Every structure is written in structure tokens, then in C-alpha cells.
SESENU-276445 format. One record per residue (C-alpha): residue number from 0; residue in three letters; x, y, z. Coordinates in Angstrom, 3 decimals. Layout:
BEGIN
NUM;ALA;X;Y;Z $
...
end
This chain:
BEGIN
0;UNK;124.674;82.875;117.500 $
1;UNK;126.326;79.519;116.872 $
2;UNK;129.984;79.757;117.735 $
3;UNK;131.090;76.124;117.596 $
4;UNK;129.897;73.754;114.884 $
5;UNK;130.725;70.058;115.075 $
6;UNK;130.567;67.598;112.212 $
7;UNK;131.829;64.182;111.195 $
8;UNK;129.786;61.856;113.368 $
9;UNK;128.053;58.787;112.060 $
10;UNK;127.788;55.029;112.154 $
11;UNK;130.987;52.974;112.059 $
12;UNK;131.832;49.342;112.687 $
13;UNK;133.972;48.288;115.636 $
14;UNK;137.631;48.754;114.775 $
15;UNK;136.834;51.551;112.359 $
16;UNK;137.784;55.218;112.354 $
17;UNK;136.080;58.590;112.267 $
18;UNK;137.324;62.155;112.286 $
19;UNK;135.263;64.789;114.023 $
20;UNK;135.614;68.469;113.227 $
21;UNK;134.713;71.550;115.242 $
22;UNK;134.743;74.907;113.501 $
23;UNK;135.026;77.999;115.672 $
24;UNK;135.159;81.728;115.297 $
25;UNK;138.650;83.169;115.060 $
26;UNK;138.275;84.964;118.388 $
27;UNK;137.352;81.807;120.229 $
28;UNK;139.929;79.670;118.483 $
29;UNK;142.835;81.995;119.235 $
30;UNK;141.847;82.664;122.847 $
31;UNK;140.851;79.339;124.363 $
32;UNK;142.098;75.835;124.658 $
33;UNK;139.713;73.566;122.770 $
34;UNK;138.436;70.282;124.130 $
35;UNK;136.383;67.273;123.169 $
36;UNK;134.073;65.393;125.507 $
37;UNK;131.290;62.865;125.095 $
38;UNK;128.122;61.730;126.764 $
39;UNK;126.723;58.255;126.407 $
40;UNK;123.082;57.478;127.220 $
41;UNK;122.530;57.326;130.958 $
42;UNK;126.078;58.430;131.745 $
43;UNK;127.773;61.634;132.788 $
44;UNK;129.660;63.737;130.283 $
45;UNK;133.262;62.528;129.999 $
46;UNK;136.209;64.712;129.043 $
47;UNK;138.424;63.175;126.363 $
48;UNK;141.155;65.491;125.183 $
49;UNK;142.225;69.092;124.971 $
50;UNK;144.591;71.196;122.906 $
51;UNK;145.946;74.606;123.823 $
52;UNK;146.363;77.521;121.417 $
53;UNK;150.047;76.619;121.358 $
54;UNK;149.326;73.028;120.392 $
55;UNK;149.967;71.203;123.653 $
56;UNK;147.665;68.236;124.129 $
57;UNK;146.284;66.185;126.969 $
58;UNK;144.255;62.965;126.860 $
59;UNK;142.142;60.958;129.236 $
60;UNK;143.348;57.428;129.811 $
61;UNK;140.262;55.920;128.180 $
62;UNK;141.190;57.267;124.746 $
63;UNK;144.952;57.808;124.891 $
64;UNK;146.636;55.994;122.027 $
65;UNK;143.394;55.664;120.038 $
66;UNK;142.206;59.272;119.700 $
67;UNK;144.226;62.242;118.478 $
68;UNK;143.263;65.879;118.914 $
69;UNK;144.695;68.441;116.523 $
70;UNK;144.023;71.946;115.320 $
71;UNK;144.265;73.829;112.045 $
72;UNK;144.833;77.458;112.891 $
73;UNK;144.254;78.579;109.311 $
74;UNK;140.779;77.048;109.349 $
75;UNK;139.947;77.772;113.013 $
76;UNK;139.076;74.122;113.339 $
77;UNK;139.883;71.458;115.896 $
78;UNK;139.753;67.775;115.021 $
79;UNK;139.364;64.513;116.875 $
80;UNK;140.721;61.542;114.968 $
81;UNK;139.246;58.391;116.442 $
82;UNK;140.780;55.024;115.597 $
83;UNK;140.128;51.467;116.762 $
84;UNK;136.627;52.429;117.762 $
85;UNK;134.753;50.264;120.233 $
86;UNK;131.053;49.870;120.897 $
87;UNK;131.568;51.666;124.201 $
88;UNK;132.683;54.762;122.285 $
89;UNK;129.069;55.263;121.203 $
90;UNK;128.001;58.685;122.469 $
91;UNK;127.241;62.258;121.521 $
92;UNK;130.543;64.063;121.100 $
93;UNK;130.912;67.731;121.967 $
94;UNK;133.610;70.306;121.516 $
95;UNK;133.973;73.291;123.779 $
96;UNK;136.192;76.269;124.363 $
97;UNK;137.596;75.676;127.835 $
98;UNK;136.627;78.301;130.367 $
99;UNK;134.314;80.167;128.017 $
100;UNK;131.082;78.304;128.636 $
101;UNK;130.753;77.863;124.882 $
102;UNK;129.799;74.409;123.629 $
103;UNK;128.912;72.959;120.289 $
104;UNK;125.611;71.253;119.573 $
105;UNK;127.094;67.770;119.577 $
106;UNK;127.486;65.080;116.946 $
107;UNK;126.356;61.480;117.319 $
108;UNK;128.896;58.674;116.999 $
109;UNK;127.543;55.136;116.901 $
110;UNK;129.884;52.161;116.862 $
111;UNK;128.011;49.021;115.929 $
112;UNK;128.258;46.013;113.687 $
end
């Protein structure tokens, strides 16, 4: 049973923007803080940002000021708006429900000219 479904990845030029989406079941979305992380080839998974059910957010220093996490409670969806993308942002991006062990399947983001 797929409980988190990510979308929105793709190929973008350096300096460009993408918005990732993660759709969840209502139970998951209302219970857990939602987070985005990424994993680049040959590197460990890196946490990026989280948002609580109440809307409080937290960002890692590597993306603060460029990425914005948000949530639409009516759609049970969490977003990651990514601006000023760099080649080093190339990775598979995952959403997860913190503390639940539930992860999405990942979506590839490639930043290249």
C-alpha cells in the first residue's frame, strides 16, 4: 500500500526552480510532521526540511533561503519549492512522515546545463 507519493522532479538548468509534491493519506498527514530529504549518488541521505502539522518549519543550512517547505491540509500534500538550483542539488528527493517509518518512492531532480 503506497502511502506517500512524490512528484515534480525533472531536469532543470542551474538557477532554475522546481516544486516537488508529496501526497499522503489523511491519517498520515494529520498525525506526523512531514519532511523532505535527498540522496545524491555515492552520498548519504541528507535531511533538508520539515513541517509540523501546525505549520512550523525547520531547514538545514544547505537549503535555507533557497528551498521552502509548505503544506496544503485540504489536499493532504506537502510541497518543496526549490529555487536557485545548483548542480550539487542533483539527487533523488524523498518525503517521509517523521517517526512513522513511512517513506515515498523518491523523485529524481537533475540540475544541469
